[in-house]
C-alpha angles and dihedrals in degrees: 000000000000115000138185123209120203137174122225133198130194131188132189126186119205131173111250116245105188137036141203126221128189120203135174136196127191142187133189135209139155093261133035098245096053089046091054091045091051091049092049089054089048096053098039092095091044092058089058090052092050093054088089098051137060110266107204095186146347120207128183126200125184119183142153120260123221138199121191090347094307124110109242101173146309134282127206120198132185120201124198129191110200133187124204134182115233139344099285093055090045094054092047094050097042091050093050092047092050091051086059090057102233122198090240138357122190130183167332102236101183121210144160117266090210114029096165096089092047091048092050091051090049089053091051090051092048091053091046089050092050091047092050091053091047093050089051092054093045091051090049088055094048089245135117124241110254132198125314113270104179140351124197119194114231095197133250130264135197124205121184134186120283120268123234122214122236125223129213129301123296117276120254110281094019124109117286121275089244090057091048092051091051090050089056089067097221094186119169111267132213118280115211117213116188137183134186135190142177115224132190119205130186117236119227 
């Protein structure tokens, strides 16, 4: 039985509807315990702020610091991974975090809250692409495309917009951090969801 094997690719673009931010705060002291205590005081207000958002993870590191090979103290650092829904909540949260002068703030990494529908559409487009190619080959051979013999999934991939990195808080007398964040225009980007497949068809 004659067969034709074709590859198909499908892509779907959807506007992202949620974002992830990562932020860290740190404190230093001569000994470990005072460094941790200072960090706890530093993030106490942050924990109140985070009560209204989804905290994906909290991670604590405590380590000695060195200068010219000699230990000069200890540093404690707390990392947060936060998820927010939509641009308005993102701007509010990022502005409030920057006012608290974090060590580092990265994001947003935009994504889809529900990728299943976009993935299914990308798969349908991949199959349609593979079928169109197969029909063109069959027509070139003077044959008709027969029934499906085999389909191998090539996997799916999601690509979102790039994430900028935020600096420290606004200087005294300057506009607020919240105003600065709004001026950055951190609008949700397009998320690309792709699928591919390899399909074998019989030729009539």
